[in-house]
C-alpha positions as CSV (number, residue, x, y, z in Angstrom):
1,M,80.5,74.7,91.6
2,R,82.4,74.8,94.9
3,A,80.7,77.1,97.4
4,P,82.7,80.0,98.8
5,G,84.0,78.8,102.2
6,A,84.0,75.1,101.3
7,G,87.2,73.6,102.6
8,A,87.8,76.7,104.8
9,A,88.6,74.3,107.7
10,S,91.8,73.3,105.9
11,V,92.9,77.0,105.7
12,V,92.0,77.5,109.4
13,S,94.0,74.5,110.4
14,L,97.0,75.8,108.5
15,A,96.6,79.2,110.0
16,L,96.5,77.6,113.5
17,L,99.7,75.7,112.8
18,W,101.4,78.9,111.8
19,L,100.1,80.8,114.8
20,L,101.2,78.1,117.2
21,G,104.7,78.1,115.7
22,L,104.4,74.4,114.7
23,P,106.4,73.1,111.7
24,W,104.8,72.9,108.3
25,T,104.1,69.3,107.5
26,W,103.7,67.5,104.2
27,S,100.1,66.7,105.1
28,A,99.4,70.4,105.7
29,A,101.0,71.3,102.4
30,A,99.0,68.6,100.7
31,A,95.8,69.9,102.2
32,L,96.6,73.4,100.9
33,G,97.3,72.0,97.5
34,V,94.0,70.1,97.3
35,Y,92.1,73.2,98.6
36,V,93.6,75.6,96.1
37,G,93.5,73.2,93.3
38,S,89.7,72.6,93.8
39,G,88.8,76.2,93.5
40,G,89.5,77.3,97.1
41,W,91.7,80.1,95.8
42,R,88.5,82.1,95.2
43,F,87.7,81.9,98.9
44,L,91.3,82.9,99.8
45,R,90.9,86.0,97.5
46,I,87.7,86.9,99.3
47,V,89.4,86.4,102.7
48,C,92.3,88.7,101.7
49,K,90.0,91.4,100.4
50,T,87.4,91.4,103.2
51,A,89.0,90.1,106.4
52,R,89.9,93.6,107.7
53,R,86.3,94.9,107.0
54,D,84.7,91.8,108.4
55,L,86.8,91.8,111.6
56,F,85.9,95.4,112.3
57,G,82.2,94.6,111.6
58,L,82.5,91.7,114.0
59,S,84.0,93.9,116.6
60,V,81.1,96.3,116.3
61,L,78.6,93.5,116.5
62,I,80.3,92.1,119.6
63,R,80.6,95.5,121.3
64,V,76.9,96.3,120.7
65,R,75.9,92.8,121.9
66,L,78.0,93.1,125.1
67,E,76.6,96.6,125.9
68,L,73.1,95.4,125.3
69,R,73.6,92.4,127.5
70,R,75.1,94.6,130.3
71,H,72.2,97.0,130.2
72,H,69.6,94.2,129.9
73,R,71.0,92.4,133.0
74,A,71.1,95.7,134.9
75,G,67.5,96.5,133.9
76,H,68.6,99.8,132.3
77,T,66.1,101.7,130.2
78,I,66.9,104.7,128.0
79,P,66.0,107.2,130.7
80,R,68.3,105.4,133.2
81,I,71.2,105.4,130.7
82,F,70.6,109.1,130.1
83,Q,70.7,109.7,133.8
84,A,74.2,108.3,134.0
85,V,75.3,110.7,131.1
86,V,73.8,113.6,133.0
87,Q,75.7,112.8,136.1
88,R,79.0,112.7,134.1
89,Q,78.5,116.0,132.3
90,P,75.6,118.0,133.5
91,E,76.8,121.4,132.1
92,R,77.8,120.2,128.7
93,L,75.5,121.2,125.8
94,A,73.1,118.4,124.9
95,L,70.7,120.0,122.3
96,V,71.0,123.1,120.3
97,D,68.1,124.6,118.2
98,A,69.7,125.9,115.1
99,G,66.5,127.8,114.3
100,T,66.3,129.9,117.4
101,G,69.9,129.5,118.8
102,E,68.4,128.1,122.1
103,C,70.8,125.8,123.9
104,W,70.0,123.1,126.5
105,T,72.6,121.5,128.8
106,F,72.2,117.9,129.9
107,A,71.0,119.1,133.3
108,Q,68.3,121.3,131.7
109,L,67.1,118.5,129.5
110,D,67.0,116.2,132.5
111,A,65.0,118.8,134.5
112,Y,62.5,119.4,131.7
113,S,61.9,115.7,131.2
114,N,61.4,115.2,135.0
115,A,58.8,118.0,135.0
116,V,57.0,116.3,132.1
117,A,57.0,113.0,133.9
118,N,55.7,114.5,137.2
119,L,53.0,116.5,135.3
120,F,51.5,113.5,133.6
121,R,51.6,111.5,136.8
122,Q,49.7,114.3,138.6
123,L,47.2,114.4,135.7
124,G,46.3,110.8,136.4
125,F,48.1,109.0,133.6
126,A,49.4,105.5,134.4
127,P,52.4,103.5,133.1
128,G,51.5,102.0,129.7
129,D,49.3,104.8,128.7
130,V,49.9,106.3,125.2
131,V,50.4,110.0,124.6
132,A,50.7,111.4,121.1
133,I,53.2,114.1,120.3
134,F,52.5,116.4,117.3
135,L,55.4,118.8,117.4
136,E,58.1,120.1,115.1
137,G,61.7,119.1,115.8
138,R,63.2,121.1,118.7
139,P,64.6,120.3,122.2
140,E,61.1,120.2,123.8
141,F,60.3,117.3,121.4
142,V,63.0,115.2,123.0
143,G,62.2,116.3,126.5
144,L,58.6,115.3,126.1
145,W,59.0,111.7,124.9
146,L,61.9,111.3,127.4
147,G,59.8,112.5,130.2
148,L,56.9,110.3,129.3
149,A,59.3,107.3,129.2
150,K,60.5,108.2,132.7
151,A,56.9,107.9,133.8
152,G,56.6,104.6,132.1
153,M,54.3,106.0,129.4
154,E,54.5,105.5,125.7
155,A,54.8,108.3,123.1
156,A,53.3,108.1,119.6
157,L,55.4,110.4,117.4
158,L,53.2,111.9,114.7
159,N,54.4,113.2,111.4
160,V,53.8,116.9,111.5
161,N,52.8,116.9,107.9
162,L,49.7,114.8,108.5
163,R,46.3,116.3,108.2
164,C,42.6,115.1,108.1
165,E,42.1,111.3,107.5
166,P,45.8,110.2,107.8
167,L,46.2,112.2,111.1
168,A,43.0,110.7,112.5
169,F,44.1,107.2,111.4
170,C,47.5,107.5,113.1
171,L,45.9,108.9,116.3
172,G,43.3,106.1,116.3
173,T,45.6,103.2,115.8
174,S,48.0,104.5,118.5
175,G,45.3,104.3,121.2
176,A,46.5,107.7,122.6
177,K,44.7,109.1,125.6
178,A,46.1,112.6,125.1
179,L,47.7,114.7,122.4
180,I,50.5,117.2,122.9
181,F,50.9,119.7,120.1
182,G,52.9,122.8,119.5
183,G,51.2,126.2,118.9
184,E,52.6,126.2,115.4
185,M,50.5,123.2,114.6
186,V,47.2,125.0,115.1
187,A,45.8,126.3,111.5
188,D,57.4,99.2,128.2
189,R,57.6,100.0,125.2
190,L,59.4,103.4,124.7
191,F,57.3,104.9,121.9
192,Y,55.8,104.3,118.5
193,I,57.4,105.5,115.3
194,Y,55.2,105.6,112.1
195,T,56.5,104.3,108.9
196,S,56.8,106.9,106.1
197,G,53.8,105.6,104.2
198,T,55.4,105.7,100.7
199,T,53.2,102.7,99.7
200,G,50.1,103.2,101.8
201,L,48.9,104.4,105.1
202,P,51.6,104.7,107.8
203,K,52.1,101.8,110.3
204,A,53.0,102.3,114.0
205,A,56.3,100.5,114.6
206,I,57.0,99.5,118.2
207,V,60.3,100.7,119.5
208,V,61.4,99.0,122.8
209,H,64.3,100.3,124.9
210,S,66.7,97.6,123.5
211,R,65.9,98.6,119.9
212,Y,66.5,102.3,120.6
213,Y,69.8,101.5,122.2
214,R,70.8,99.0,119.5
215,M,70.2,101.4,116.6
216,A,72.0,104.3,118.3
217,A,74.9,102.0,119.3
218,F,75.4,100.6,115.9
219,G,75.7,104.0,114.4
220,H,78.0,105.2,117.1
221,H,80.5,102.3,116.9
222,A,80.3,101.5,113.2
223,Y,81.3,105.1,112.3
224,R,83.7,105.6,115.2
225,M,81.9,108.6,116.7
226,Q,83.5,110.2,119.7
227,A,82.1,112.1,122.7
228,A,83.7,115.3,121.4
229,D,81.8,115.1,118.1
230,V,79.0,117.6,117.4
231,L,76.2,116.1,115.3
232,Y,74.0,118.1,113.0
233,D,70.4,116.7,112.9
234,C,68.0,118.4,110.5
235,L,65.8,115.4,110.1
236,P,62.2,114.9,111.5
237,L,62.2,113.7,115.0
238,Y,59.1,111.6,114.5
239,H,61.3,109.2,112.5
240,S,64.0,106.9,113.7
241,A,66.9,108.4,111.7
242,G,66.6,111.8,113.5
243,N,65.3,110.7,116.9
244,I,67.3,107.5,117.4
245,I,70.4,107.5,115.3
246,G,70.8,111.3,115.8
247,V,69.3,112.2,119.2
248,G,70.4,108.8,120.6
249,Q,74.0,110.0,120.4
250,C,73.1,112.7,122.8
251,L,71.1,110.6,125.3
252,I,73.3,107.5,125.4
253,Y,76.8,108.8,124.5
254,G,76.8,112.4,125.6
255,L,77.3,114.1,122.2
256,T,76.1,117.6,121.5
257,V,73.3,117.4,118.9
258,V,72.3,120.5,116.9
259,L,68.6,120.4,115.8
260,R,67.0,122.2,113.0
261,K,63.2,121.6,112.7
262,K,63.3,121.7,108.9
263,F,66.0,120.9,106.5
264,S,67.4,124.0,104.6
265,A,69.8,123.4,101.7
266,S,70.9,127.0,101.8
267,R,71.6,127.1,105.5
268,F,73.1,123.6,105.9
269,W,76.8,124.4,105.7
270,D,76.4,127.7,107.5
271,D,74.9,125.9,110.5
272,C,77.7,123.3,110.4
273,I,80.3,126.1,110.5
274,K,78.4,128.1,113.2
275,Y,78.1,125.1,115.6
276,N,81.4,123.4,114.8
277,C,79.7,120.2,113.6
278,T,81.8,117.2,112.8
279,V,79.0,114.8,111.8
280,V,75.9,115.4,109.7
281,Q,72.9,113.3,109.0
282,Y,71.2,112.9,105.6
283,I,68.3,110.8,104.3
284,G,66.5,110.4,101.1
285,E,67.3,113.2,98.7
286,I,69.1,115.7,101.0
287,C,72.5,115.1,99.3
288,R,71.0,115.8,95.9
289,Y,69.3,119.0,97.2
290,L,72.7,120.2,98.5
291,L,74.3,119.6,95.2
292,K,71.6,121.7,93.5
293,Q,72.8,124.7,95.5
294,P,75.1,127.2,93.8
295,V,78.8,126.7,94.8
296,R,79.7,128.8,97.9
297,E,82.9,129.3,99.8
298,A,81.2,128.1,103.0
299,E,80.6,124.6,101.7
300,R,84.4,123.8,102.1
301,R,85.0,125.8,105.4
302,H,83.3,123.3,107.7
303,R,84.8,120.6,109.9
304,V,82.4,117.8,108.9
305,R,84.3,114.5,108.5
306,L,81.4,112.1,108.4
307,A,77.9,112.1,106.8
308,V,75.6,109.3,108.1
309,G,72.4,108.3,106.5
310,N,70.6,106.3,103.8
311,G,69.4,107.0,100.3
312,L,72.5,108.6,98.8
313,R,72.3,107.7,95.1
314,P,75.4,106.0,93.8
315,A,75.4,108.3,90.8
316,I,76.2,111.4,93.0
317,W,78.2,109.7,95.8
318,E,81.6,110.8,94.6
319,E,80.4,114.2,93.4
320,F,79.1,114.8,96.9
321,T,82.3,113.8,98.7
322,Q,84.6,115.7,96.3
323,R,82.6,118.9,96.2
324,F,82.0,119.2,99.9
325,G,85.2,117.6,101.2
326,V,83.4,115.1,103.5
327,R,85.9,112.3,104.0
328,Q,83.5,109.5,105.0
329,I,80.0,108.5,103.9
330,G,78.3,106.3,106.5
331,E,75.5,104.9,104.2
332,F,73.4,102.2,105.9
333,Y,70.3,100.2,105.2
334,G,67.6,99.8,107.8
335,A,64.1,100.5,108.9
336,T,62.7,101.3,112.3
337,E,61.3,97.9,112.8
338,C,63.8,95.6,110.9
339,N,66.3,93.1,112.3
340,C,68.6,93.1,109.3
341,S,70.2,96.5,109.3
342,I,73.6,96.7,107.5
343,A,76.2,99.5,107.4
344,N,78.9,100.6,105.0
345,M,81.8,100.9,107.4
346,D,84.7,101.3,105.0
347,G,83.5,103.7,102.4
348,K,82.8,101.4,99.5
349,V,81.2,103.7,96.9
350,G,77.5,102.9,96.3
351,S,77.2,100.2,98.9
352,C,74.7,100.4,101.8
353,G,76.5,97.8,103.8
354,F,77.8,94.2,103.7
355,N,77.4,90.7,105.0
356,S,80.5,88.6,105.7
357,R,81.3,85.9,103.2
358,I,83.7,84.4,105.7
359,L,81.4,84.2,108.7
360,P,77.9,84.6,107.2
361,H,76.1,82.9,110.2
362,V,77.4,85.4,112.7
363,Y,74.7,87.9,111.6
364,P,72.0,85.7,110.0
365,I,70.7,87.9,107.1
366,R,70.3,86.8,103.5
367,L,69.1,87.7,100.0
368,V,66.5,85.2,98.8
369,K,65.0,84.8,95.4
370,V,61.5,86.2,94.8
371,N,59.1,86.6,91.9
372,E,59.8,90.3,91.3
373,D,56.3,90.9,89.9
374,T,54.5,89.6,93.0
375,M,57.4,89.6,95.6
376,E,56.4,86.0,96.4
377,L,59.2,83.9,98.0
378,L,60.6,81.2,95.7
379,R,61.3,77.9,97.5
380,D,63.3,74.7,96.8
381,A,62.2,71.1,96.9
382,Q,62.6,71.1,100.7
383,G,60.3,74.1,101.0
384,L,63.1,76.5,102.1
385,C,63.8,79.9,100.5
386,I,66.5,79.9,97.8
387,P,69.6,82.0,98.6
388,C,70.8,84.4,95.9
389,Q,74.2,84.1,94.3
390,A,76.5,87.0,93.9
391,G,75.0,89.5,91.4
392,E,71.5,88.1,91.7
393,P,68.9,90.6,93.1
394,G,66.9,89.3,96.0
395,L,64.7,90.2,99.0
396,L,66.6,91.0,102.1
397,V,65.5,88.9,105.1
398,G,66.6,88.5,108.7
399,Q,66.2,85.4,110.9
400,I,64.1,86.2,114.0
401,N,65.2,85.3,117.5
402,Q,63.1,87.0,120.1
403,Q,65.6,86.2,122.8
404,D,68.4,88.1,121.0
405,P,68.1,91.9,121.1
406,L,70.0,92.1,117.8
407,R,67.6,89.7,116.0
408,R,64.2,90.3,117.5
409,F,61.3,91.7,115.6
410,D,58.9,93.8,117.7
411,G,56.5,94.5,114.8
412,Y,53.7,97.0,114.8
413,V,50.7,98.0,116.9
414,S,48.6,96.2,114.3
415,E,48.9,92.4,114.6
416,S,47.9,91.9,111.0
417,A,50.6,94.3,109.8
418,T,53.1,92.4,111.9
419,S,52.1,89.0,110.5
420,K,52.5,90.2,106.9
421,K,56.2,90.9,107.6
422,I,57.0,87.4,108.9
423,A,57.7,84.3,106.8
424,H,58.5,80.8,108.1
425,S,60.9,78.1,107.0
426,V,63.3,80.6,105.4
427,F,66.8,79.6,106.5
428,S,65.8,76.3,108.0
429,K,62.6,74.3,108.7
430,G,60.2,75.9,111.1
431,D,62.2,79.1,111.6
432,S,60.8,82.7,111.3
433,A,62.3,85.6,109.3
434,Y,61.5,89.3,108.9
435,L,60.7,90.3,105.3
436,S,62.2,93.7,104.5
437,G,60.2,94.3,101.4
438,D,63.4,95.7,99.7
439,V,65.4,94.2,96.8
440,L,69.2,94.4,97.1
441,V,72.1,92.9,95.2
442,M,75.3,91.5,96.8
443,D,78.6,91.3,95.0
444,E,81.3,88.6,95.4
445,L,82.9,90.3,98.4
446,G,79.6,90.6,100.3
447,Y,79.0,94.3,99.6
448,M,75.3,95.0,99.2
449,Y,73.6,97.6,97.0
450,F,70.1,98.9,97.3
451,R,68.0,98.2,94.2
452,D,64.3,98.9,94.8
453,R,61.5,99.0,97.4
454,S,58.9,96.3,97.1
455,G,56.6,97.1,94.1
456,D,59.0,99.7,92.6
457,T,60.4,97.3,90.0
458,F,58.0,96.7,87.1
459,R,58.2,94.5,84.0
460,W,58.1,95.9,80.5
461,R,58.9,94.1,77.2
462,G,59.9,91.0,79.2
463,E,62.5,93.0,81.2
464,N,62.6,94.1,84.8
465,V,62.9,97.9,85.1
466,S,64.4,99.4,88.2
467,T,62.7,102.7,89.1
468,T,65.6,103.7,91.3
469,E,68.0,103.4,88.3
470,V,65.8,105.4,85.9
471,E,65.1,108.1,88.5
472,G,68.8,108.5,89.1
473,V,69.6,108.8,85.4
474,L,66.8,111.3,84.7
475,S,67.5,113.4,87.8
476,R,71.2,113.6,86.9
477,L,70.4,114.6,83.3
478,L,68.1,117.3,84.5
479,G,70.5,118.9,87.1
480,Q,69.3,116.9,90.1
481,T,65.6,117.7,89.5
482,D,63.0,115.8,91.5
483,V,61.8,112.7,89.5
484,A,59.4,109.9,90.3
485,V,59.3,106.8,88.1
486,Y,56.7,104.1,88.3
487,G,54.9,101.5,86.2
488,V,51.3,102.1,84.9
489,A,48.9,99.5,83.4
490,V,47.8,99.9,79.8
491,P,44.6,98.1,78.7
492,G,45.5,95.1,76.6
493,V,49.2,95.4,77.0
494,E,51.3,92.9,79.0
495,G,53.3,94.3,81.9
496,K,53.5,97.9,82.9
497,A,54.7,100.9,80.9
498,G,57.2,103.2,82.5
499,M,56.0,106.7,83.5
500,A,58.2,109.5,84.8
501,A,56.8,112.5,86.8
502,V,59.3,115.3,86.5
503,A,59.3,118.6,88.5
504,D,59.1,121.5,86.0
505,P,57.9,124.5,88.0
506,H,58.6,127.0,85.3
507,S,57.5,124.8,82.3
508,L,60.9,125.0,80.7
509,L,61.6,121.4,80.0
510,D,61.5,120.0,76.4
511,P,60.4,116.4,76.4
512,N,62.2,115.6,73.2
513,V,65.5,117.0,74.4
514,I,65.0,114.6,77.4
515,Y,64.4,111.7,75.1
516,Q,67.5,112.4,73.0
517,E,69.6,112.2,76.2
518,L,67.8,109.1,77.5
519,Q,68.6,107.2,74.3
520,K,72.3,107.6,75.1
521,V,72.1,106.2,78.6
522,L,69.0,103.9,79.0
523,A,68.1,100.6,77.4
524,P,65.0,100.9,75.2
525,Y,62.8,99.0,77.6
526,A,63.8,101.3,80.5
527,R,62.9,104.6,78.7
528,P,59.7,106.0,80.1
529,I,56.7,105.6,77.7
530,F,54.8,108.4,79.5
531,L,56.0,111.8,80.9
532,R,54.2,114.0,83.4
533,L,55.6,117.5,83.9
534,L,54.3,119.0,87.1
535,P,55.1,121.9,89.5
536,Q,56.6,119.7,92.2
537,V,56.9,116.0,93.1
538,D,55.3,114.9,96.3
539,T,57.8,113.8,99.0
540,T,57.4,112.4,102.5
541,G,58.7,114.1,105.6
542,T,61.9,112.1,105.2
543,F,62.4,113.3,101.6
544,K,61.3,110.0,99.9
545,I,59.5,110.4,96.6
546,Q,55.8,109.7,97.2
547,K,54.3,107.9,94.3
548,T,50.9,106.6,95.5
549,R,48.8,109.5,94.1
550,L,50.8,109.5,90.8
551,Q,50.3,105.8,90.3
552,R,46.6,106.1,91.0
553,E,46.1,108.9,88.4
554,G,48.3,107.1,85.8
555,F,48.4,108.7,82.4
556,D,44.7,109.7,82.3
557,P,44.5,113.4,81.3
558,R,41.1,113.6,83.0
559,Q,42.8,113.1,86.4
560,T,45.3,116.0,86.2
561,S,45.9,119.4,84.6
562,D,49.7,118.7,84.4
563,R,51.3,118.4,81.0
564,L,51.3,114.8,79.8
565,F,53.3,113.2,76.9
566,F,53.6,109.7,75.4
567,L,56.5,108.2,73.4
568,D,55.6,107.5,69.8
569,L,58.2,105.0,68.8
570,K,57.5,105.3,65.1
571,Q,58.3,109.1,65.1
572,G,60.9,108.7,67.8
573,H,59.9,111.4,70.1
574,Y,57.3,112.4,72.7
575,L,53.9,113.8,71.7
576,P,51.3,115.6,73.8
577,L,48.8,113.3,75.4
578,N,45.2,114.6,75.5
579,E,41.8,112.8,76.0
580,A,41.6,111.8,72.3
581,V,45.1,110.2,72.3
582,Y,44.4,108.6,75.7
583,T,41.3,106.9,74.2
584,R,43.3,105.7,71.2
585,I,46.0,104.3,73.5
586,C,43.5,102.5,75.7
587,S,41.8,101.0,72.6
588,G,45.0,99.7,71.2
589,A,45.1,102.1,68.2
590,F,48.6,103.3,69.3
591,S,51.2,100.5,69.5
592,L,53.4,100.9,72.6
């Protein structure tokens, strides 16, 4: 089969002849005939459909690269870039606390951060020292880490939901010499941001100045933000979405950013109207929570034109835009530490970004084949990773180049955690690549769609089951209820059986009504074998479903007081699962 792009040189030559005004020759016509006749028309179709998107993406890439190069050559840090913004517009609003109504100008934020820097120098702290910040999202949070950065110190931004062992773990791994905490919490490097810990203990990702700038700049240019925009940021500031993509628009580009320390579905649109917001941020399940709210007049009276974030389920994408009148969804894929971020720049429904089919080497990322049970990389006879074709799910990887700020991987404080995210001989012999841990699918035009996090896909009855897909279907059937889907091991049974934990705070759900609806929309192998109805589903601070505890407890009734059910295929409905039934299932008496 002819690879897309093969023979593209012929097309480029013809295009140059046309652009230069040279006459068409018989040889050029013959080259075109050979190219099209040998299957090149498929590539021409891709060029026609994606050229505008790819050229805009290329312009964003070039613009960010040039800005990064300029700041790198000048030795600019984030504090120095911020200083230039302050000089341009000292009296403009920088940060607004939507909870208290407190407003900080750029001059006030500058003065506060200078005071923080001076204080820590006077206290004897030296450049390179780490200071942990344990504080809810408000203007002081930004002023504190910015002030520490001005003094050459590094902030470790702690998740305010941490307690006991996880909190001690994050403090210990950061090497912090001091802890700054808010009164409400009592019952070179720029800073560390901890991963959300959906699949284990959090890891401290290193954020250097160029990475902070790159992430903020990509969001700014990819979605055409302007200095006059007002951005609504109700995300935790201890994570990159809120503190870099959001607050970064304030520090680097001079936008006003409205902060709310905790997301409120009922106040969301009221805040947007009150502060004249034009851009909002979302992450995880925020859009679904907004759709669960009763219809209100305020939800269409706002000026929001753009929603930027990741984790918007394709099943509710169009419902969200139509109900709330938000013209553009800026869905992206990325992680604090990754070098393979992508962005949906042209509103393709369901897509989290794209990679050019015309110029794939400009931004060297790729989907590669893996064993979806073990996530082990599959390799060809030369020992290189095998690229996925259109429609094939694969692991997203990014080639590492430590000299290129767009492609470098700074890793984690833990060297062992860093090494686990790097593979060698991926694109070519001896190279290094970052392993995202996420499975995506790419279509013929290069649009990518998120499929699952590593370990979320499980195998049942010889088929791979996508937990993301099943969660989306169940949640939609139940009116956007919180749902966690995961695989559980059953003694003597191959693969893992699907289990769904569903939020049912008032014990109103009927499992068999659920099953009747699932039969209409899910393949037999994807229908959950076990159900767990519980008051609420655990989520992280960034609204991602937390499955670790649920997976550990499995379908054992001795581990929980929640209502449990199992699917009896002979009777065709769910039956209560007690200790006696559990024992029979484990002994093989019940056939699953």
